[in-house]
Structures are given as structure tokens and as C-alpha cells.
PDB file of N, CA, C and O in Angstrom:
ATOM      1  N   MET A   1     -56.992  57.175   8.421  1.00  0.00           N
ATOM      2  CA  MET A   1     -56.352  57.035   9.710  1.00  0.00           C
ATOM      3  C   MET A   1     -57.383  56.517  10.707  1.00  0.00           C
ATOM      4  O   MET A   1     -58.552  56.903  10.679  1.00  0.00           O
ATOM      5  N   ASP A   2     -56.937  55.665  11.556  1.00  0.00           N
ATOM      6  CA  ASP A   2     -57.797  55.026  12.546  1.00  0.00           C
ATOM      7  C   ASP A   2     -58.367  56.049  13.527  1.00  0.00           C
ATOM      8  O   ASP A   2     -57.619  56.795  14.160  1.00  0.00           O
ATOM      9  N   LYS A   3     -59.677  56.079  13.648  1.00  0.00           N
ATOM     10  CA  LYS A   3     -60.360  57.019  14.543  1.00  0.00           C
ATOM     11  C   LYS A   3     -59.898  56.843  15.987  1.00  0.00           C
ATOM     12  O   LYS A   3     -59.748  57.826  16.712  1.00  0.00           O
ATOM     13  N   LYS A   4     -59.671  55.603  16.409  1.00  0.00           N
ATOM     14  CA  LYS A   4     -59.218  55.351  17.786  1.00  0.00           C
ATOM     15  C   LYS A   4     -57.852  55.985  18.030  1.00  0.00           C
ATOM     16  O   LYS A   4     -57.596  56.531  19.103  1.00  0.00           O
ATOM     17  N   LEU A   5     -56.984  55.909  17.033  1.00  0.00           N
ATOM     18  CA  LEU A   5     -55.668  56.527  17.171  1.00  0.00           C
ATOM     19  C   LEU A   5     -55.799  58.034  17.288  1.00  0.00           C
ATOM     20  O   LEU A   5     -55.141  58.652  18.125  1.00  0.00           O
ATOM     21  N   LEU A   6     -56.642  58.633  16.456  1.00  0.00           N
ATOM     22  CA  LEU A   6     -56.840  60.085  16.521  1.00  0.00           C
ATOM     23  C   LEU A   6     -57.412  60.526  17.862  1.00  0.00           C
ATOM     24  O   LEU A   6     -57.171  61.650  18.303  1.00  0.00           O
ATOM     25  N   ASP A   7     -58.163  59.651  18.507  1.00  0.00           N
ATOM     26  CA  ASP A   7     -58.742  59.991  19.807  1.00  0.00           C
ATOM     27  C   ASP A   7     -57.702  60.034  20.922  1.00  0.00           C
ATOM     28  O   ASP A   7     -57.933  60.668  21.952  1.00  0.00           O
ATOM     29  N   ILE A   8     -56.558  59.370  20.734  1.00  0.00           N
ATOM     30  CA  ILE A   8     -55.591  59.305  21.835  1.00  0.00           C
ATOM     31  C   ILE A   8     -54.309  60.105  21.601  1.00  0.00           C
ATOM     32  O   ILE A   8     -53.593  60.403  22.558  1.00  0.00           O
ATOM     33  N   ILE A   9     -54.004  60.457  20.349  1.00  0.00           N
ATOM     34  CA  ILE A   9     -52.770  61.210  20.120  1.00  0.00           C
ATOM     35  C   ILE A   9     -53.030  62.707  20.212  1.00  0.00           C
ATOM     36  O   ILE A   9     -54.156  63.177  20.045  1.00  0.00           O
ATOM     37  N   CYS A  10     -51.956  63.440  20.483  1.00  0.00           N
ATOM     38  CA  CYS A  10     -52.069  64.888  20.560  1.00  0.00           C
ATOM     39  C   CYS A  10     -50.775  65.524  20.067  1.00  0.00           C
ATOM     40  O   CYS A  10     -49.768  64.843  19.870  1.00  0.00           O
ATOM     41  N   CYS A  11     -50.816  66.802  19.878  1.00  0.00           N
ATOM     42  CA  CYS A  11     -49.649  67.562  19.457  1.00  0.00           C
ATOM     43  C   CYS A  11     -48.612  67.518  20.578  1.00  0.00           C
ATOM     44  O   CYS A  11     -48.936  67.828  21.724  1.00  0.00           O
ATOM     45  N   PRO A  12     -47.380  67.139  20.268  1.00  0.00           N
ATOM     46  CA  PRO A  12     -46.364  67.085  21.314  1.00  0.00           C
ATOM     47  C   PRO A  12     -45.954  68.469  21.829  1.00  0.00           C
ATOM     48  O   PRO A  12     -45.370  68.577  22.907  1.00  0.00           O
ATOM     49  N   VAL A  13     -46.251  69.510  21.079  1.00  0.00           N
ATOM     50  CA  VAL A  13     -45.884  70.863  21.481  1.00  0.00           C
ATOM     51  C   VAL A  13     -46.974  71.500  22.336  1.00  0.00           C
ATOM     52  O   VAL A  13     -46.705  71.990  23.433  1.00  0.00           O
ATOM     53  N   THR A  14     -48.209  71.490  21.825  1.00  0.00           N
ATOM     54  CA  THR A  14     -49.306  72.197  22.493  1.00  0.00           C
ATOM     55  C   THR A  14     -50.208  71.293  23.314  1.00  0.00           C
ATOM     56  O   THR A  14     -50.989  71.768  24.138  1.00  0.00           O
ATOM     57  N   LYS A  15     -50.100  69.983  23.088  1.00  0.00           N
ATOM     58  CA  LYS A  15     -50.958  68.972  23.727  1.00  0.00           C
ATOM     59  C   LYS A  15     -52.414  69.049  23.263  1.00  0.00           C
ATOM     60  O   LYS A  15     -53.291  68.438  23.873  1.00  0.00           O
ATOM     61  N   LEU A  16     -52.673  69.792  22.193  1.00  0.00           N
ATOM     62  CA  LEU A  16     -54.024  69.871  21.636  1.00  0.00           C
ATOM     63  C   LEU A  16     -54.315  68.615  20.823  1.00  0.00           C
ATOM     64  O   LEU A  16     -53.396  67.995  20.287  1.00  0.00           O
ATOM     65  N   PRO A  17     -55.587  68.238  20.730  1.00  0.00           N
ATOM     66  CA  PRO A  17     -55.966  67.082  19.900  1.00  0.00           C
ATOM     67  C   PRO A  17     -55.621  67.330  18.436  1.00  0.00           C
ATOM     68  O   PRO A  17     -55.516  68.474  17.992  1.00  0.00           O
ATOM     69  N   LEU A  18     -55.446  66.240  17.697  1.00  0.00           N
ATOM     70  CA  LEU A  18     -55.129  66.305  16.276  1.00  0.00           C
ATOM     71  C   LEU A  18     -56.264  65.717  15.457  1.00  0.00           C
ATOM     72  O   LEU A  18     -56.997  64.845  15.924  1.00  0.00           O
ATOM     73  N   GLU A  19     -56.400  66.201  14.241  1.00  0.00           N
ATOM     74  CA  GLU A  19     -57.380  65.657  13.296  1.00  0.00           C
ATOM     75  C   GLU A  19     -56.745  65.656  11.915  1.00  0.00           C
ATOM     76  O   GLU A  19     -55.745  66.336  11.684  1.00  0.00           O
ATOM     77  N   LEU A  20     -57.321  64.900  11.007  1.00  0.00           N
ATOM     78  CA  LEU A  20     -56.804  64.866   9.641  1.00  0.00           C
ATOM     79  C   LEU A  20     -56.952  66.235   8.990  1.00  0.00           C
ATOM     80  O   LEU A  20     -57.976  66.903   9.138  1.00  0.00           O
ATOM     81  N   LEU A  21     -55.924  66.633   8.275  1.00  0.00           N
ATOM     82  CA  LEU A  21     -55.989  67.873   7.517  1.00  0.00           C
ATOM     83  C   LEU A  21     -56.970  67.664   6.368  1.00  0.00           C
ATOM     84  O   LEU A  21     -56.873  66.675   5.643  1.00  0.00           O
ATOM     85  N   ALA A  22     -57.895  68.570   6.201  1.00  0.00           N
ATOM     86  CA  ALA A  22     -58.915  68.464   5.158  1.00  0.00           C
ATOM     87  C   ALA A  22     -58.259  68.422   3.779  1.00  0.00           C
ATOM     88  O   ALA A  22     -57.175  68.969   3.577  1.00  0.00           O
ATOM     89  N   THR A  23     -58.928  67.770   2.844  1.00  0.00           N
ATOM     90  CA  THR A  23     -58.402  67.593   1.495  1.00  0.00           C
ATOM     91  C   THR A  23     -58.027  68.922   0.844  1.00  0.00           C
ATOM     92  O   THR A  23     -56.970  69.026   0.223  1.00  0.00           O
ATOM     93  N   ALA A  24     -58.869  69.929   0.977  1.00  0.00           N
ATOM     94  CA  ALA A  24     -58.584  71.233   0.366  1.00  0.00           C
ATOM     95  C   ALA A  24     -57.323  71.850   0.967  1.00  0.00           C
ATOM     96  O   ALA A  24     -56.504  72.422   0.248  1.00  0.00           O
ATOM     97  N   GLN A  25     -57.169  71.735   2.283  1.00  0.00           N
ATOM     98  CA  GLN A  25     -55.974  72.275   2.938  1.00  0.00           C
ATOM     99  C   GLN A  25     -54.729  71.476   2.554  1.00  0.00           C
ATOM    100  O   GLN A  25     -53.654  72.044   2.362  1.00  0.00           O
ATOM    101  N   LEU A  26     -54.882  70.163   2.443  1.00  0.00           N
ATOM    102  CA  LEU A  26     -53.759  69.319   2.029  1.00  0.00           C
ATOM    103  C   LEU A  26     -53.321  69.683   0.613  1.00  0.00           C
ATOM    104  O   LEU A  26     -52.125  69.731   0.323  1.00  0.00           O
ATOM    105  N   ASP A  27     -54.278  69.935  -0.260  1.00  0.00           N
ATOM    106  CA  ASP A  27     -53.956  70.370  -1.628  1.00  0.00           C
ATOM    107  C   ASP A  27     -53.200  71.695  -1.615  1.00  0.00           C
ATOM    108  O   ASP A  27     -52.235  71.874  -2.358  1.00  0.00           O
ATOM    109  N   THR A  28     -53.644  72.623  -0.767  1.00  0.00           N
ATOM    110  CA  THR A  28     -52.969  73.912  -0.640  1.00  0.00           C
ATOM    111  C   THR A  28     -51.547  73.725  -0.119  1.00  0.00           C
ATOM    112  O   THR A  28     -50.607  74.343  -0.617  1.00  0.00           O
ATOM    113  N   LEU A  29     -51.404  72.876   0.879  1.00  0.00           N
ATOM    114  CA  LEU A  29     -50.082  72.592   1.445  1.00  0.00           C
ATOM    115  C   LEU A  29     -49.170  71.969   0.389  1.00  0.00           C
ATOM    116  O   LEU A  29     -48.015  72.376   0.258  1.00  0.00           O
ATOM    117  N   ASN A  30     -49.666  70.996  -0.358  1.00  0.00           N
ATOM    118  CA  ASN A  30     -48.855  70.348  -1.382  1.00  0.00           C
ATOM    119  C   ASN A  30     -48.482  71.295  -2.516  1.00  0.00           C
ATOM    120  O   ASN A  30     -47.388  71.192  -3.071  1.00  0.00           O
ATOM    121  N   THR A  31     -49.363  72.202  -2.861  1.00  0.00           N
ATOM    122  CA  THR A  31     -49.031  73.215  -3.862  1.00  0.00           C
ATOM    123  C   THR A  31     -47.878  74.080  -3.362  1.00  0.00           C
ATOM    124  O   THR A  31     -46.950  74.383  -4.111  1.00  0.00           O
ATOM    125  N   ALA A  32     -47.942  74.472  -2.096  1.00  0.00           N
ATOM    126  CA  ALA A  32     -46.869  75.285  -1.512  1.00  0.00           C
ATOM    127  C   ALA A  32     -45.562  74.493  -1.420  1.00  0.00           C
ATOM    128  O   ALA A  32     -44.484  75.063  -1.590  1.00  0.00           O
ATOM    129  N   ILE A  33     -45.644  73.207  -1.157  1.00  0.00           N
ATOM    130  CA  ILE A  33     -44.440  72.363  -1.130  1.00  0.00           C
ATOM    131  C   ILE A  33     -43.826  72.315  -2.526  1.00  0.00           C
ATOM    132  O   ILE A  33     -42.611  72.442  -2.675  1.00  0.00           O
ATOM    133  N   ARG A  34     -44.661  72.131  -3.550  1.00  0.00           N
ATOM    134  CA  ARG A  34     -44.160  72.073  -4.933  1.00  0.00           C
ATOM    135  C   ARG A  34     -43.458  73.364  -5.336  1.00  0.00           C
ATOM    136  O   ARG A  34     -42.500  73.335  -6.109  1.00  0.00           O
ATOM    137  N   THR A  35     -43.923  74.483  -4.824  1.00  0.00           N
ATOM    138  CA  THR A  35     -43.338  75.777  -5.205  1.00  0.00           C
ATOM    139  C   THR A  35     -42.218  76.209  -4.259  1.00  0.00           C
ATOM    140  O   THR A  35     -41.682  77.310  -4.385  1.00  0.00           O
ATOM    141  N   GLY A  36     -41.868  75.335  -3.309  1.00  0.00           N
ATOM    142  CA  GLY A  36     -40.743  75.620  -2.422  1.00  0.00           C
ATOM    143  C   GLY A  36     -41.016  76.633  -1.338  1.00  0.00           C
ATOM    144  O   GLY A  36     -40.118  77.380  -0.950  1.00  0.00           O
ATOM    145  N   GLU A  37     -42.243  76.673  -0.838  1.00  0.00           N
ATOM    146  CA  GLU A  37     -42.619  77.674   0.152  1.00  0.00           C
ATOM    147  C   GLU A  37     -42.753  77.141   1.578  1.00  0.00           C
ATOM    148  O   GLU A  37     -42.990  77.926   2.495  1.00  0.00           O
ATOM    149  N   ILE A  38     -42.610  75.836   1.792  1.00  0.00           N
ATOM    150  CA  ILE A  38     -42.901  75.258   3.104  1.00  0.00           C
ATOM    151  C   ILE A  38     -41.638  74.725   3.766  1.00  0.00           C
ATOM    152  O   ILE A  38     -40.885  73.948   3.179  1.00  0.00           O
ATOM    153  N   LYS A  39     -41.428  75.163   5.004  1.00  0.00           N
ATOM    154  CA  LYS A  39     -40.323  74.676   5.818  1.00  0.00           C
ATOM    155  C   LYS A  39     -40.893  74.095   7.109  1.00  0.00           C
ATOM    156  O   LYS A  39     -41.958  74.497   7.578  1.00  0.00           O
ATOM    157  N   ASN A  40     -40.149  73.131   7.673  1.00  0.00           N
ATOM    158  CA  ASN A  40     -40.568  72.601   8.967  1.00  0.00           C
ATOM    159  C   ASN A  40     -39.919  73.428  10.081  1.00  0.00           C
ATOM    160  O   ASN A  40     -39.273  74.440   9.807  1.00  0.00           O
ATOM    161  N   GLN A  41     -40.090  73.003  11.325  1.00  0.00           N
ATOM    162  CA  GLN A  41     -39.588  73.770  12.464  1.00  0.00           C
ATOM    163  C   GLN A  41     -38.073  73.939  12.464  1.00  0.00           C
ATOM    164  O   GLN A  41     -37.560  74.909  13.022  1.00  0.00           O
ATOM    165  N   THR A  42     -37.356  73.014  11.847  1.00  0.00           N
ATOM    166  CA  THR A  42     -35.891  73.129  11.802  1.00  0.00           C
ATOM    167  C   THR A  42     -35.429  74.047  10.681  1.00  0.00           C
ATOM    168  O   THR A  42     -34.238  74.328  10.552  1.00  0.00           O
ATOM    169  N   GLY A  43     -36.373  74.511   9.873  1.00  0.00           N
ATOM    170  CA  GLY A  43     -36.032  75.381   8.752  1.00  0.00           C
ATOM    171  C   GLY A  43     -35.725  74.627   7.477  1.00  0.00           C
ATOM    172  O   GLY A  43     -35.339  75.231   6.475  1.00  0.00           O
ATOM    173  N   ARG A  44     -35.892  73.306   7.500  1.00  0.00           N
ATOM    174  CA  ARG A  44     -35.639  72.487   6.318  1.00  0.00           C
ATOM    175  C   ARG A  44     -36.792  72.638   5.333  1.00  0.00           C
ATOM    176  O   ARG A  44     -37.958  72.486   5.696  1.00  0.00           O
ATOM    177  N   LEU A  45     -36.456  72.933   4.102  1.00  0.00           N
ATOM    178  CA  LEU A  45     -37.446  73.079   3.039  1.00  0.00           C
ATOM    179  C   LEU A  45     -38.029  71.715   2.707  1.00  0.00           C
ATOM    180  O   LEU A  45     -37.280  70.766   2.476  1.00  0.00           O
ATOM    181  N   LEU A  46     -39.350  71.600   2.677  1.00  0.00           N
ATOM    182  CA  LEU A  46     -39.990  70.341   2.312  1.00  0.00           C
ATOM    183  C   LEU A  46     -40.040  70.229   0.800  1.00  0.00           C
ATOM    184  O   LEU A  46     -40.386  71.183   0.103  1.00  0.00           O
ATOM    185  N   THR A  47     -39.686  69.044   0.298  1.00  0.00           N
ATOM    186  CA  THR A  47     -39.653  68.843  -1.144  1.00  0.00           C
ATOM    187  C   THR A  47     -40.596  67.732  -1.594  1.00  0.00           C
ATOM    188  O   THR A  47     -40.921  67.638  -2.778  1.00  0.00           O
ATOM    189  N   GLU A  48     -41.035  66.895  -0.668  1.00  0.00           N
ATOM    190  CA  GLU A  48     -41.936  65.799  -1.018  1.00  0.00           C
ATOM    191  C   GLU A  48     -43.353  66.122  -0.573  1.00  0.00           C
ATOM    192  O   GLU A  48     -43.591  66.503   0.573  1.00  0.00           O
ATOM    193  N   GLU A  49     -44.287  65.965  -1.499  1.00  0.00           N
ATOM    194  CA  GLU A  49     -45.688  66.190  -1.164  1.00  0.00           C
ATOM    195  C   GLU A  49     -46.149  65.162  -0.140  1.00  0.00           C
ATOM    196  O   GLU A  49     -45.585  64.074  -0.029  1.00  0.00           O
ATOM    197  N   LEU A  50     -47.181  65.528   0.599  1.00  0.00           N
ATOM    198  CA  LEU A  50     -47.726  64.663   1.641  1.00  0.00           C
ATOM    199  C   LEU A  50     -49.006  63.998   1.157  1.00  0.00           C
ATOM    200  O   LEU A  50     -49.843  64.633   0.517  1.00  0.00           O
ATOM    201  N   SER A  51     -49.148  62.721   1.465  1.00  0.00           N
ATOM    202  CA  SER A  51     -50.391  62.021   1.125  1.00  0.00           C
ATOM    203  C   SER A  51     -51.444  62.253   2.197  1.00  0.00           C
ATOM    204  O   SER A  51     -52.641  62.110   1.944  1.00  0.00           O
ATOM    205  N   ALA A  52     -50.991  62.612   3.398  1.00  0.00           N
ATOM    206  CA  ALA A  52     -51.891  62.920   4.514  1.00  0.00           C
ATOM    207  C   ALA A  52     -51.116  63.730   5.538  1.00  0.00           C
ATOM    208  O   ALA A  52     -49.885  63.726   5.558  1.00  0.00           O
ATOM    209  N   ALA A  53     -51.859  64.423   6.386  1.00  0.00           N
ATOM    210  CA  ALA A  53     -51.250  65.203   7.460  1.00  0.00           C
ATOM    211  C   ALA A  53     -52.265  65.362   8.577  1.00  0.00           C
ATOM    212  O   ALA A  53     -53.473  65.248   8.369  1.00  0.00           O
ATOM    213  N   LEU A  54     -51.747  65.628   9.757  1.00  0.00           N
ATOM    214  CA  LEU A  54     -52.593  65.902  10.919  1.00  0.00           C
ATOM    215  C   LEU A  54     -52.413  67.363  11.306  1.00  0.00           C
ATOM    216  O   LEU A  54     -51.327  67.925  11.163  1.00  0.00           O
ATOM    217  N   VAL A  55     -53.476  67.963  11.790  1.00  0.00           N
ATOM    218  CA  VAL A  55     -53.439  69.359  12.190  1.00  0.00           C
ATOM    219  C   VAL A  55     -54.052  69.480  13.588  1.00  0.00           C
ATOM    220  O   VAL A  55     -54.996  68.767  13.929  1.00  0.00           O
ATOM    221  N   THR A  56     -53.506  70.383  14.376  1.00  0.00           N
ATOM    222  CA  THR A  56     -54.093  70.620  15.685  1.00  0.00           C
ATOM    223  C   THR A  56     -55.474  71.233  15.502  1.00  0.00           C
ATOM    224  O   THR A  56     -55.746  71.892  14.498  1.00  0.00           O
ATOM    225  N   ARG A  57     -56.318  71.014  16.455  1.00  0.00           N
ATOM    226  CA  ARG A  57     -57.705  71.500  16.317  1.00  0.00           C
ATOM    227  C   ARG A  57     -57.796  73.015  16.214  1.00  0.00           C
ATOM    228  O   ARG A  57     -58.792  73.548  15.725  1.00  0.00           O
ATOM    229  N   ASP A  58     -56.757  73.714  16.674  1.00  0.00           N
ATOM    230  CA  ASP A  58     -56.767  75.171  16.506  1.00  0.00           C
ATOM    231  C   ASP A  58     -56.208  75.588  15.143  1.00  0.00           C
ATOM    232  O   ASP A  58     -56.179  76.774  14.814  1.00  0.00           O
ATOM    233  N   GLY A  59     -55.761  74.596  14.347  1.00  0.00           N
ATOM    234  CA  GLY A  59     -55.283  74.865  12.996  1.00  0.00           C
ATOM    235  C   GLY A  59     -53.893  75.461  12.915  1.00  0.00           C
ATOM    236  O   GLY A  59     -53.513  75.964  11.857  1.00  0.00           O
ATOM    237  N   GLN A  60     -53.126  75.427  13.979  1.00  0.00           N
ATOM    238  CA  GLN A  60     -51.823  76.093  13.994  1.00  0.00           C
ATOM    239  C   GLN A  60     -50.642  75.216  13.614  1.00  0.00           C
ATOM    240  O   GLN A  60     -49.674  75.711  13.037  1.00  0.00           O
ATOM    241  N   HIS A  61     -50.696  73.924  13.923  1.00  0.00           N
ATOM    242  CA  HIS A  61     -49.556  73.040  13.696  1.00  0.00           C
ATOM    243  C   HIS A  61     -49.968  71.834  12.848  1.00  0.00           C
ATOM    244  O   HIS A  61     -51.004  71.211  13.086  1.00  0.00           O
ATOM    245  N   VAL A  62     -49.131  71.519  11.850  1.00  0.00           N
ATOM    246  CA  VAL A  62     -49.391  70.401  10.954  1.00  0.00           C
ATOM    247  C   VAL A  62     -48.238  69.402  11.062  1.00  0.00           C
ATOM    248  O   VAL A  62     -47.067  69.780  11.080  1.00  0.00           O
ATOM    249  N   TYR A  63     -48.599  68.121  11.134  1.00  0.00           N
ATOM    250  CA  TYR A  63     -47.615  67.041  11.203  1.00  0.00           C
ATOM    251  C   TYR A  63     -47.821  66.112  10.011  1.00  0.00           C
ATOM    252  O   TYR A  63     -48.955  65.747   9.698  1.00  0.00           O
ATOM    253  N   PRO A  64     -46.734  65.727   9.346  1.00  0.00           N
ATOM    254  CA  PRO A  64     -46.872  64.820   8.207  1.00  0.00           C
ATOM    255  C   PRO A  64     -47.264  63.413   8.647  1.00  0.00           C
ATOM    256  O   PRO A  64     -46.968  62.982   9.761  1.00  0.00           O
ATOM    257  N   VAL A  65     -47.932  62.717   7.745  1.00  0.00           N
ATOM    258  CA  VAL A  65     -48.211  61.292   7.907  1.00  0.00           C
ATOM    259  C   VAL A  65     -47.505  60.606   6.752  1.00  0.00           C
ATOM    260  O   VAL A  65     -47.805  60.867   5.587  1.00  0.00           O
ATOM    261  N   ARG A  66     -46.562  59.726   7.078  1.00  0.00           N
ATOM    262  CA  ARG A  66     -45.794  59.028   6.040  1.00  0.00           C
ATOM    263  C   ARG A  66     -46.055  57.536   6.143  1.00  0.00           C
ATOM    264  O   ARG A  66     -45.878  56.936   7.203  1.00  0.00           O
ATOM    265  N   ASP A  67     -46.473  56.945   5.042  1.00  0.00           N
ATOM    266  CA  ASP A  67     -46.783  55.507   5.007  1.00  0.00           C
ATOM    267  C   ASP A  67     -47.783  55.136   6.098  1.00  0.00           C
ATOM    268  O   ASP A  67     -47.686  54.067   6.701  1.00  0.00           O
ATOM    269  N   GLY A  68     -48.742  56.024   6.347  1.00  0.00           N
ATOM    270  CA  GLY A  68     -49.783  55.778   7.336  1.00  0.00           C
ATOM    271  C   GLY A  68     -49.361  56.011   8.771  1.00  0.00           C
ATOM    272  O   GLY A  68     -50.145  55.771   9.689  1.00  0.00           O
ATOM    273  N   ILE A  69     -48.132  56.476   8.987  1.00  0.00           N
ATOM    274  CA  ILE A  69     -47.618  56.689  10.341  1.00  0.00           C
ATOM    275  C   ILE A  69     -47.485  58.184  10.609  1.00  0.00           C
ATOM    276  O   ILE A  69     -46.757  58.876   9.898  1.00  0.00           O
ATOM    277  N   PRO A  70     -48.193  58.698  11.646  1.00  0.00           N
ATOM    278  CA  PRO A  70     -48.044  60.115  11.997  1.00  0.00           C
ATOM    279  C   PRO A  70     -46.636  60.376  12.538  1.00  0.00           C
ATOM    280  O   PRO A  70     -46.156  59.653  13.411  1.00  0.00           O
ATOM    281  N   ILE A  71     -45.991  61.398  12.020  1.00  0.00           N
ATOM    282  CA  ILE A  71     -44.654  61.782  12.469  1.00  0.00           C
ATOM    283  C   ILE A  71     -44.820  62.934  13.456  1.00  0.00           C
ATOM    284  O   ILE A  71     -44.847  64.103  13.069  1.00  0.00           O
ATOM    285  N   LEU A  72     -44.928  62.587  14.725  1.00  0.00           N
ATOM    286  CA  LEU A  72     -45.232  63.580  15.753  1.00  0.00           C
ATOM    287  C   LEU A  72     -43.961  64.057  16.456  1.00  0.00           C
ATOM    288  O   LEU A  72     -43.841  63.992  17.680  1.00  0.00           O
ATOM    289  N   LEU A  73     -43.033  64.529  15.660  1.00  0.00           N
ATOM    290  CA  LEU A  73     -41.794  65.099  16.183  1.00  0.00           C
ATOM    291  C   LEU A  73     -41.843  66.608  16.004  1.00  0.00           C
ATOM    292  O   LEU A  73     -42.225  67.101  14.942  1.00  0.00           O
ATOM    293  N   GLU A  74     -41.457  67.337  17.039  1.00  0.00           N
ATOM    294  CA  GLU A  74     -41.524  68.795  16.984  1.00  0.00           C
ATOM    295  C   GLU A  74     -40.768  69.348  15.778  1.00  0.00           C
ATOM    296  O   GLU A  74     -41.225  70.296  15.138  1.00  0.00           O
ATOM    297  N   GLU A  75     -39.624  68.764  15.469  1.00  0.00           N
ATOM    298  CA  GLU A  75     -38.825  69.276  14.354  1.00  0.00           C
ATOM    299  C   GLU A  75     -39.479  69.040  12.989  1.00  0.00           C
ATOM    300  O   GLU A  75     -39.133  69.715  12.020  1.00  0.00           O
ATOM    301  N   GLU A  76     -40.417  68.097  12.899  1.00  0.00           N
ATOM    302  CA  GLU A  76     -41.128  67.830  11.645  1.00  0.00           C
ATOM    303  C   GLU A  76     -42.385  68.687  11.493  1.00  0.00           C
ATOM    304  O   GLU A  76     -43.009  68.707  10.432  1.00  0.00           O
ATOM    305  N   CYS A  77     -42.738  69.375  12.537  1.00  0.00           N
ATOM    306  CA  CYS A  77     -43.959  70.194  12.557  1.00  0.00           C
ATOM    307  C   CYS A  77     -43.857  71.356  11.563  1.00  0.00           C
ATOM    308  O   CYS A  77     -42.798  71.960  11.394  1.00  0.00           O
ATOM    309  N   ILE A  78     -44.964  71.646  10.927  1.00  0.00           N
ATOM    310  CA  ILE A  78     -45.096  72.821  10.057  1.00  0.00           C
ATOM    311  C   ILE A  78     -45.980  73.802  10.803  1.00  0.00           C
ATOM    312  O   ILE A  78     -47.107  73.477  11.177  1.00  0.00           O
ATOM    313  N   ASP A  79     -45.465  75.002  11.015  1.00  0.00           N
ATOM    314  CA  ASP A  79     -46.259  76.023  11.701  1.00  0.00           C
ATOM    315  C   ASP A  79     -47.223  76.613  10.684  1.00  0.00           C
ATOM    316  O   ASP A  79     -46.873  77.523   9.932  1.00  0.00           O
ATOM    317  N   TRP A  80     -48.435  76.085  10.671  1.00  0.00           N
ATOM    318  CA  TRP A  80     -49.442  76.472   9.677  1.00  0.00           C
ATOM    319  C   TRP A  80     -49.845  77.925   9.808  1.00  0.00           C
ATOM    320  O   TRP A  80     -50.228  78.548   8.818  1.00  0.00           O
ATOM    321  N   SER A  81     -49.766  78.485  11.018  1.00  0.00           N
ATOM    322  CA  SER A  81     -50.144  79.881  11.219  1.00  0.00           C
ATOM    323  C   SER A  81     -49.163  80.816  10.505  1.00  0.00           C
ATOM    324  O   SER A  81     -49.546  81.903  10.073  1.00  0.00           O
ATOM    325  N   ASP A  82     -47.895  80.395  10.380  1.00  0.00           N
ATOM    326  CA  ASP A  82     -46.904  81.208   9.657  1.00  0.00           C
ATOM    327  C   ASP A  82     -47.062  81.089   8.155  1.00  0.00           C
ATOM    328  O   ASP A  82     -46.669  81.985   7.407  1.00  0.00           O
ATOM    329  N   GLN A  83     -47.651  79.958   7.706  1.00  0.00           N
ATOM    330  CA  GLN A  83     -47.749  79.690   6.281  1.00  0.00           C
ATOM    331  C   GLN A  83     -49.027  80.270   5.675  1.00  0.00           C
ATOM    332  O   GLN A  83     -48.993  80.907   4.622  1.00  0.00           O
ATOM    333  N   TYR A  84     -50.170  80.039   6.363  1.00  0.00           N
ATOM    334  CA  TYR A  84     -51.470  80.442   5.789  1.00  0.00           C
ATOM    335  C   TYR A  84     -52.403  80.949   6.847  1.00  0.00           C
ATOM    336  O   TYR A  84     -53.534  81.329   6.543  1.00  0.00           O
TER     337      TYR A  84
END
């Protein structure tokens, strides 16, 4: 993900800066998706693994990145604090 883009985008809910989710955390998230444990803010169960994700700097909210595009919609947010 482009560093310049990461410098200007923020979480639409908390307004905190975003950074790429670390590989180990992404692996953990994808494992939980495979086992049917992850829901987004609307309560929809996620079924597709993520190739990348952004996380707020406080580690509480995760947003998927699909085809290189950050999906910064509140309803797509994963509340990471509830999950792990």
C-alpha cells in the first residue's frame, strides 16, 4: 500500500490513523475467517480471506483491503478488540 495514502487516510469511526495489519495478525484474522469466527459491524459473517487489511493505530478497528483498495466503510469494519 502506498505510504502517501496511509499518511492521509484515517478510520472513519475514530479518526485515528491507519496502518497495514502485520502479517502475523493478518494470518490470525484469516484463520478466524476460515473457521467462521469473524463478523463485520453489520453482523455479517466474513467468508473470504483478506490479502491485506488496515488497522487503527490503537489496534481496535480493522478494515479490509480488496484489490488494493481500502474499504473504509463503517459497516465493513471488524472490531478487533471484540475478536482478539
